[in-house]
LUMGU-982157 format. One record per residue (C-alpha): residue in three letters; x, y, z. Coordinates in nm, 4 decimals. Example, Ala and Ser with C-alpha at 12.3 -4.5 7.8 and 13.67 -1.06 7.14 Angstrom:
2
+-----+----------+----------+----------+
: res :       px :       py :       pz :
+-----+----------+----------+----------+
: ala :   1.2300 :  -0.4500 :   0.7800 :
: ser :   1.3670 :  -0.1060 :   0.7140 :
+-----+----------+----------+----------+
//
This chain:
338
+-----+----------+----------+----------+
: res :       px :       py :       pz :
+-----+----------+----------+----------+
: met :   0.9554 :   2.4657 :  17.8310 :
: thr :   1.2593 :   2.6668 :  17.8059 :
: met :   1.5039 :   2.6100 :  17.5066 :
: ser :   1.8693 :   2.6426 :  17.5224 :
: val :   2.0414 :   2.8763 :  17.2891 :
: his :   2.1757 :   2.6097 :  17.0717 :
: glu :   1.8364 :   2.4558 :  17.0433 :
: tyr :   1.6781 :   2.7913 :  16.9506 :
: asp :   1.9282 :   2.8460 :  16.6879 :
: arg :   1.8472 :   2.5121 :  16.5370 :
: ser :   1.4690 :   2.5793 :  16.5402 :
: pro :   1.3102 :   2.6191 :  16.1975 :
: arg :   1.1396 :   2.9502 :  16.2745 :
: phe :   1.4596 :   3.1053 :  16.4023 :
: phe :   1.6399 :   2.9838 :  16.0998 :
: leu :   1.3670 :   3.1264 :  15.8699 :
: trp :   1.3868 :   3.4647 :  16.0367 :
: ser :   1.7604 :   3.4652 :  16.0407 :
: arg :   1.7699 :   3.3995 :  15.6648 :
: leu :   1.5222 :   3.6757 :  15.5917 :
: leu :   1.7150 :   3.9160 :  15.8194 :
: thr :   2.0369 :   3.8336 :  15.6500 :
: ser :   1.8921 :   3.8712 :  15.2975 :
: phe :   1.7258 :   4.2072 :  15.3906 :
: ser :   2.0691 :   4.3318 :  15.5382 :
: phe :   2.2533 :   4.2240 :  15.2225 :
: ala :   1.9848 :   4.4043 :  15.0115 :
: leu :   2.0305 :   4.7165 :  15.2129 :
: leu :   2.4004 :   4.6906 :  15.1840 :
: leu :   2.3870 :   4.6527 :  14.8021 :
: gly :   2.1431 :   4.9574 :  14.7841 :
: ala :   2.3835 :   5.1643 :  14.9863 :
: val :   2.6615 :   5.0589 :  14.7612 :
: ala :   2.4560 :   5.1426 :  14.4585 :
: ile :   2.3758 :   5.4866 :  14.5927 :
: ile :   2.7252 :   5.5683 :  14.7142 :
: leu :   2.9495 :   5.4133 :  14.4407 :
: pro :   2.7980 :   5.5876 :  14.1256 :
: glu :   2.9043 :   5.9285 :  14.2477 :
: arg :   3.2655 :   5.8229 :  14.2625 :
: pro :   3.2876 :   5.6735 :  13.9131 :
: leu :   3.1290 :   5.9791 :  13.7770 :
: arg :   3.3880 :   6.2026 :  13.9291 :
: ala :   3.6703 :   5.9772 :  13.8380 :
: gly :   3.5159 :   5.9119 :  13.5018 :
: gly :   3.5028 :   6.2852 :  13.4196 :
: ala :   3.8802 :   6.3315 :  13.4987 :
: asp :   3.9668 :   6.0259 :  13.2956 :
: gly :   3.7594 :   6.1650 :  13.0175 :
: arg :   3.9284 :   6.4924 :  13.0074 :
: glu :   4.2728 :   6.3237 :  13.0214 :
: arg :   4.1689 :   6.0923 :  12.7332 :
: ser :   4.0475 :   6.3926 :  12.5447 :
: thr :   4.3773 :   6.5724 :  12.5898 :
: ser :   4.5863 :   6.2685 :  12.4932 :
: asp :   4.3570 :   6.1995 :  12.1982 :
: phe :   4.3979 :   6.5757 :  12.0913 :
: val :   4.7851 :   6.5446 :  12.1291 :
: arg :   4.7930 :   6.2215 :  11.9156 :
: gln :   4.5641 :   6.3694 :  11.6513 :
: thr :   4.7749 :   6.6879 :  11.6334 :
: gln :   5.0962 :   6.4840 :  11.6232 :
: arg :   4.9638 :   6.2924 :  11.3112 :
: ala :   4.8437 :   6.6122 :  11.1640 :
: met :   5.1802 :   6.7881 :  11.2209 :
: lys :   5.3689 :   6.4804 :  11.0773 :
: asp :   5.1558 :   6.5280 :  10.7505 :
: leu :   5.2148 :   6.9035 :  10.7562 :
: asp :   5.5879 :   6.8545 :  10.8119 :
: his :   5.5997 :   6.6255 :  10.5096 :
: arg :   5.4107 :   6.8729 :  10.2900 :
: leu :   5.6359 :   7.1623 :  10.4024 :
: ser :   5.9579 :   6.9700 :  10.3545 :
: gly :   5.8448 :   6.8695 :  10.0008 :
: leu :   5.7796 :   7.2288 :   9.9246 :
: val :   6.1232 :   7.3303 :  10.0578 :
: arg :   6.2911 :   7.0613 :   9.8556 :
: arg :   6.1194 :   7.1604 :   9.5343 :
: val :   6.2338 :   7.5245 :   9.5870 :
: leu :   6.5866 :   7.4256 :   9.6723 :
: asp :   6.6052 :   7.1976 :   9.3657 :
: glu :   6.5250 :   7.4712 :   9.1302 :
: pro :   6.8061 :   7.5363 :   8.8838 :
: asn :   6.8744 :   7.8817 :   9.0090 :
: ser :   6.8470 :   7.8078 :   9.3890 :
: pro :   7.1447 :   7.8981 :   9.6066 :
: arg :   7.2115 :   7.5278 :   9.6800 :
: lys :   7.2166 :   7.4365 :   9.3070 :
: leu :   7.4302 :   7.7396 :   9.2313 :
: arg :   7.6803 :   7.6625 :   9.5020 :
: glu :   7.7087 :   7.3012 :   9.3650 :
: gln :   7.7552 :   7.4447 :   9.0197 :
: leu :   8.0086 :   7.6974 :   9.1430 :
: met :   8.2158 :   7.4163 :   9.3162 :
: asp :   8.2266 :   7.2247 :   8.9900 :
: leu :   8.3145 :   7.5378 :   8.7958 :
: arg :   8.5934 :   7.6165 :   9.0440 :
: phe :   8.7502 :   7.2643 :   8.9857 :
: ala :   8.7119 :   7.3054 :   8.6176 :
: ala :   8.8910 :   7.6292 :   8.6397 :
: lys :   9.1726 :   7.4930 :   8.8382 :
: arg :   9.2093 :   7.2069 :   8.5896 :
: ala :   9.2054 :   7.4662 :   8.3007 :
: glu :   9.4716 :   7.6694 :   8.4840 :
: ala :   9.6896 :   7.3724 :   8.5393 :
: ala :   9.6522 :   7.2714 :   8.1623 :
: tyr :   9.7451 :   7.6301 :   8.0692 :
: leu :  10.0525 :   7.6376 :   8.2922 :
: asn :  10.1652 :   7.3060 :   8.1380 :
: ala :  10.1194 :   7.4381 :   7.7897 :
: lys :  10.3074 :   7.7647 :   7.8814 :
: phe :  10.6018 :   7.5568 :   8.0149 :
: ala :  10.6098 :   7.3403 :   7.6997 :
: arg :  10.6062 :   7.6510 :   7.4861 :
: glu :  10.9009 :   7.7942 :   7.6820 :
: ile :  11.0892 :   7.4720 :   7.6527 :
: ala :  11.0283 :   7.4591 :   7.2741 :
: glu :  11.1447 :   7.8208 :   7.2348 :
: ile :  11.4591 :   7.7510 :   7.4477 :
: ala :  11.5306 :   7.4431 :   7.2323 :
: ala :  11.5092 :   7.6538 :   6.9117 :
: phe :  11.7188 :   7.9333 :   7.0634 :
: glu :  11.9783 :   7.6913 :   7.1946 :
: tyr :  12.0186 :   7.5136 :   6.8567 :
: lys :  12.0573 :   7.8468 :   6.6696 :
: gln :  12.2834 :   8.0023 :   6.9182 :
: gly :  12.4628 :   7.6908 :   7.0695 :
: thr :  12.4238 :   7.3579 :   6.8973 :
: phe :  12.4746 :   7.4690 :   6.5445 :
: pro :  12.7758 :   7.6963 :   6.6036 :
: lys :  12.9359 :   7.4084 :   6.7923 :
: asp :  12.8694 :   7.1566 :   6.5118 :
: leu :  13.0053 :   7.4012 :   6.2723 :
: gln :  13.3042 :   7.4540 :   6.4711 :
: val :  13.3593 :   7.0775 :   6.4884 :
: ala :  13.3150 :   7.0468 :   6.1141 :
: glu :  13.5594 :   7.3263 :   6.0468 :
: gly :  13.8096 :   7.1577 :   6.2756 :
: lys :  13.7732 :   6.8289 :   6.0961 :
: ile :  13.8417 :   7.0141 :   5.7710 :
: ala :  14.1490 :   7.1935 :   5.9019 :
: gln :  14.2865 :   6.8606 :   6.0461 :
: ala :  14.2244 :   6.6805 :   5.7212 :
: lys :  14.3721 :   6.9713 :   5.5192 :
: ser :  14.6923 :   6.9586 :   5.7438 :
: glu :  14.7193 :   6.5825 :   5.7203 :
: met :  14.6801 :   6.6037 :   5.3455 :
: glu :  14.9488 :   6.8655 :   5.3056 :
: leu :  15.1806 :   6.6563 :   5.5181 :
: ser :  15.1128 :   6.3426 :   5.3199 :
: gln :  15.1501 :   6.5272 :   4.9874 :
: ala :  15.4839 :   6.6805 :   5.1025 :
: lys :  15.6024 :   6.3312 :   5.2097 :
: ala :  15.4866 :   6.1772 :   4.8708 :
: lys :  15.6693 :   6.4536 :   4.6831 :
: arg :  15.9963 :   6.3849 :   4.8679 :
: val :  15.9680 :   6.0181 :   4.8144 :
: gln :  15.8916 :   6.0864 :   4.4489 :
: glu :  16.2062 :   6.2856 :   4.4065 :
: ala :  16.3983 :   6.0218 :   4.5771 :
: trp :  16.2482 :   5.7509 :   4.3520 :
: asp :  16.3272 :   5.9599 :   4.0418 :
: met :  16.6936 :   5.9879 :   4.1441 :
: ile :  16.7197 :   5.6191 :   4.2200 :
: ser :  16.5537 :   5.5302 :   3.8819 :
: lys :  16.8215 :   5.7233 :   3.6853 :
: met :  17.0935 :   5.5190 :   3.8490 :
: asn :  17.1929 :   5.2112 :   3.6517 :
: asn :  17.5034 :   5.0936 :   3.8472 :
: phe :  17.3464 :   4.8449 :   4.1083 :
: lys :  17.6570 :   4.6518 :   4.2201 :
: ser :  17.4976 :   4.4080 :   4.4773 :
: ala :  17.1851 :   4.2505 :   4.5886 :
: ser :  17.1735 :   4.4862 :   4.8808 :
: asp :  17.1501 :   4.7810 :   4.6356 :
: leu :  16.8576 :   4.6100 :   4.4626 :
: ala :  16.6799 :   4.5555 :   4.7959 :
: ala :  16.7239 :   4.9259 :   4.8817 :
: val :  16.5684 :   5.0183 :   4.5512 :
: leu :  16.2666 :   4.7880 :   4.6152 :
: gln :  16.2294 :   4.9273 :   4.9587 :
: val :  16.2219 :   5.2902 :   4.8273 :
: gly :  15.9661 :   5.1895 :   4.5661 :
: glu :  15.7470 :   5.0496 :   4.8361 :
: ile :  15.7754 :   5.3643 :   5.0427 :
: his :  15.6882 :   5.5681 :   4.7281 :
: ser :  15.3651 :   5.3583 :   4.6844 :
: leu :  15.2579 :   5.3979 :   5.0414 :
: ala :  15.3233 :   5.7729 :   5.0464 :
: arg :  15.1040 :   5.8095 :   4.7309 :
: arg :  14.8241 :   5.6137 :   4.9002 :
: glu :  14.8416 :   5.8216 :   5.2145 :
: ala :  14.8164 :   6.1390 :   5.0011 :
: leu :  14.5097 :   6.0055 :   4.8278 :
: val :  14.3471 :   5.9065 :   5.1603 :
: ser :  14.4127 :   6.2442 :   5.3307 :
: lys :  14.2566 :   6.4091 :   5.0224 :
: phe :  13.9486 :   6.1830 :   5.0517 :
: val :  13.9191 :   6.2674 :   5.4313 :
: leu :  13.9382 :   6.6298 :   5.3487 :
: glu :  13.6708 :   6.6221 :   5.0888 :
: gln :  13.4468 :   6.4249 :   5.3216 :
: ala :  13.4957 :   6.6863 :   5.6025 :
: glu :  13.4131 :   6.9658 :   5.3578 :
: ser :  13.0984 :   6.7767 :   5.2374 :
: glu :  12.9821 :   6.7284 :   5.6011 :
: lys :  13.0092 :   7.1092 :   5.6620 :
: glu :  12.8258 :   7.1857 :   5.3350 :
: val :  12.5388 :   6.9523 :   5.4454 :
: leu :  12.5373 :   7.1028 :   5.7967 :
: val :  12.5242 :   7.4613 :   5.6656 :
: lys :  12.2833 :   7.4211 :   5.3666 :
: tyr :  12.0435 :   7.1539 :   5.4863 :
: thr :  12.0785 :   7.0408 :   5.8444 :
: arg :  12.0666 :   7.3881 :   5.9974 :
: asp :  11.7665 :   7.4990 :   5.8017 :
: lys :  11.5769 :   7.1814 :   5.8589 :
: arg :  11.6462 :   7.1637 :   6.2234 :
: thr :  11.5746 :   7.5266 :   6.2705 :
: lys :  11.2394 :   7.5104 :   6.0971 :
: glu :  11.1376 :   7.2004 :   6.2963 :
: leu :  11.2199 :   7.3564 :   6.6233 :
: glu :  11.0565 :   7.6799 :   6.5345 :
: ala :  10.7334 :   7.4862 :   6.4208 :
: asp :  10.7436 :   7.3129 :   6.7559 :
: ala :  10.7682 :   7.6457 :   6.9287 :
: lys :  10.4772 :   7.7799 :   6.7198 :
: lys :  10.2632 :   7.4818 :   6.7811 :
: ala :  10.3352 :   7.4978 :   7.1561 :
: his :  10.2422 :   7.8668 :   7.1562 :
: ala :   9.9132 :   7.8002 :   6.9821 :
: glu :   9.8396 :   7.5304 :   7.2370 :
: glu :   9.9322 :   7.7759 :   7.5253 :
: leu :   9.6833 :   8.0356 :   7.3750 :
: ser :   9.4042 :   7.7812 :   7.3447 :
: lys :   9.4602 :   7.6539 :   7.7071 :
: gln :   9.4764 :   8.0285 :   7.8257 :
: ala :   9.1430 :   8.0981 :   7.6450 :
: ala :   8.9851 :   7.7968 :   7.8099 :
: trp :   9.1108 :   7.9135 :   8.1495 :
: glu :   8.9858 :   8.2633 :   8.1005 :
: leu :   8.6411 :   8.1259 :   8.0087 :
: gln :   8.6238 :   7.9073 :   8.3126 :
: lys :   8.7281 :   8.2126 :   8.5335 :
: ala :   8.4477 :   8.4184 :   8.3719 :
: lys :   8.1905 :   8.1461 :   8.4433 :
: val :   8.3104 :   8.1345 :   8.8112 :
: glu :   8.2837 :   8.5167 :   8.8449 :
: ala :   7.9376 :   8.5153 :   8.6753 :
: met :   7.8164 :   8.2284 :   8.9160 :
: glu :   7.9565 :   8.4204 :   9.2146 :
: arg :   7.7651 :   8.7332 :   9.0926 :
: asp :   7.4509 :   8.5161 :   9.0722 :
: leu :   7.4976 :   8.3885 :   9.4219 :
: arg :   7.5272 :   8.7471 :   9.5567 :
: ser :   7.2246 :   8.8581 :   9.3744 :
: pro :   6.8739 :   8.8244 :   9.5469 :
: trp :   6.6986 :   8.4981 :   9.5035 :
: pro :   6.4582 :   8.3785 :   9.3778 :
: thr :   6.4392 :   8.6047 :   9.0658 :
: ser :   6.1051 :   8.5044 :   8.9360 :
: asp :   5.7780 :   8.6387 :   9.0781 :
: gln :   5.6428 :   8.2838 :   9.1187 :
: gly :   5.9408 :   8.1898 :   9.3224 :
: lys :   5.9271 :   8.4965 :   9.5345 :
: arg :   5.5628 :   8.4301 :   9.6294 :
: leu :   5.6259 :   8.0711 :   9.6956 :
: leu :   5.9360 :   8.1511 :   9.9130 :
: ala :   5.7340 :   8.4131 :  10.1009 :
: leu :   5.4686 :   8.1505 :  10.1958 :
: ile :   5.7320 :   7.9045 :  10.3003 :
: asp :   5.8884 :   8.1915 :  10.5183 :
: leu :   5.5505 :   8.2274 :  10.6829 :
: ala :   5.5051 :   7.8490 :  10.7272 :
: val :   5.8425 :   7.7611 :  10.8769 :
: pro :   5.8100 :   7.9677 :  11.2040 :
: leu :   5.4427 :   7.8502 :  11.2474 :
: glu :   5.5566 :   7.4972 :  11.2171 :
: gln :   5.8351 :   7.5510 :  11.4743 :
: glu :   5.5938 :   7.7159 :  11.7209 :
: ala :   5.3362 :   7.4432 :  11.6693 :
: his :   5.5928 :   7.1769 :  11.7601 :
: glu :   5.6919 :   7.3694 :  12.0705 :
: arg :   5.3350 :   7.4098 :  12.1913 :
: leu :   5.2598 :   7.0440 :  12.1114 :
: asp :   5.5536 :   6.9349 :  12.3200 :
: ser :   5.4374 :   7.1576 :  12.6073 :
: leu :   5.0895 :   7.0223 :  12.5872 :
: ala :   5.2158 :   6.6541 :  12.5844 :
: lys :   5.4295 :   6.7327 :  12.8967 :
: ala :   5.1575 :   6.9174 :  13.0837 :
: asp :   5.0286 :   6.7712 :  13.4093 :
: lys :   4.6718 :   6.9001 :  13.3655 :
: pro :   4.4722 :   6.9951 :  13.0507 :
: glu :   4.5144 :   7.3363 :  12.9154 :
: ala :   4.2273 :   7.4413 :  12.6987 :
: ser :   4.3865 :   7.7740 :  12.5905 :
: leu :   4.6964 :   7.5909 :  12.4696 :
: gln :   4.4873 :   7.3399 :  12.2719 :
: lys :   4.2919 :   7.6213 :  12.1181 :
: glu :   4.6033 :   7.8187 :  12.0257 :
: leu :   4.7753 :   7.4996 :  11.8847 :
: ala :   4.4481 :   7.4223 :  11.6746 :
: arg :   4.4620 :   7.7699 :  11.5404 :
: gln :   4.8313 :   7.7437 :  11.4441 :
: thr :   4.7877 :   7.4099 :  11.2760 :
: asn :   4.4902 :   7.5481 :  11.0775 :
: asn :   4.6787 :   7.8523 :  10.9676 :
: leu :   4.9822 :   7.6317 :  10.8692 :
: glu :   4.7627 :   7.4026 :  10.6664 :
: ser :   4.6057 :   7.7040 :  10.4837 :
: ile :   4.9348 :   7.8444 :  10.3996 :
: leu :   5.0608 :   7.5053 :  10.2684 :
: asp :   4.7461 :   7.4636 :  10.0720 :
: glu :   4.8007 :   7.8077 :   9.9003 :
: ala :   5.1751 :   7.7260 :   9.8491 :
: glu :   5.1046 :   7.3841 :   9.6869 :
: ala :   4.8321 :   7.5468 :   9.4764 :
: arg :   5.0801 :   7.8110 :   9.3482 :
: gln :   5.3392 :   7.5506 :   9.2855 :
: ala :   5.0957 :   7.3348 :   9.0855 :
: arg :   4.9902 :   7.6386 :   8.8853 :
: asp :   5.3569 :   7.7268 :   8.8092 :
: glu :   5.4388 :   7.3726 :   8.6985 :
: met :   5.1269 :   7.3558 :   8.4858 :
: ser :   5.2238 :   7.6904 :   8.3224 :
: his :   5.5802 :   7.5593 :   8.2628 :
: leu :   5.4519 :   7.2332 :   8.1174 :
: ser :   5.2045 :   7.4114 :   7.8859 :
: gly :   5.4905 :   7.6361 :   7.7574 :
: arg :   5.6992 :   7.3300 :   7.6792 :
: leu :   5.4182 :   7.1626 :   7.5066 :
: ser :   5.3461 :   7.4629 :   7.2937 :
: arg :   5.7131 :   7.4716 :   7.1982 :
: glu :   5.7216 :   7.1173 :   7.1026 :
: arg :   5.4149 :   7.1567 :   6.8851 :
: gly :   5.5634 :   7.4514 :   6.7181 :
: arg :   5.8706 :   7.2483 :   6.5978 :
+-----+----------+----------+----------+
//
């Protein structure tokens, strides 16, 4: 009996063989994939491994360089912060120049004050006193003239009064009134003569005080002010000269070689070796980080440079520690000796 295709497909035997064939084909496919695919991951895995190795080396070197940079900058700061370093000397020189400018201004002000004091003393002796003396003498001359006039007037009135007093023939009341009027004039003339004499004596007294007391007192006061101003000027000038000398000495120190101590020279020589190494290492590290493919020679050279830089920094820090310990030991010995 012949079966149709659909019936054969639905037969249990055909179904079994079909499942077996399908399982066998799937197993063969998995085997082929297992044989073919491991080669590809190995090749890809090798390239990724080299890339990961390069990136890891870059990251490790970057961390190491960050630490080395920090150590180098610390050494440089310690060297620059020394009391006799050029940076410190320049800061001190700036302060000294400002101090010298202030001292110069103070000296110029004191010099001006001294000149003013000397001019005041000279002006009083040569101008003010002669003028005051001239005024006093003018008052004396005027008082003397007024006294002479009042005395002459009083003399004339006195003579007239004496003549009237000898006359006894007063015939009327008008004659008596005239006598009384002459008597009043006589009294007024005598008072004027006394007042003019007092004014003259007062003018002469003012001149005597001016010549004997005021002149000497004022002259001595002005001369003392001038001497005091001159002493202040000399003091300010000495302070200015001292500041100028300090500035010149600091400028000479800046022009002289630095550092001056053997320890400082050795430490600075090591820093001079470390700085170009540090710059070259950063340049090579940047080149390696930007490279498209790994460069073993560049890695090797970069590792050599970082090792050399670390060795130099180790030696520099050791020297710095020994110098600081020696300095502290010296201070301790001096403190104990006190």
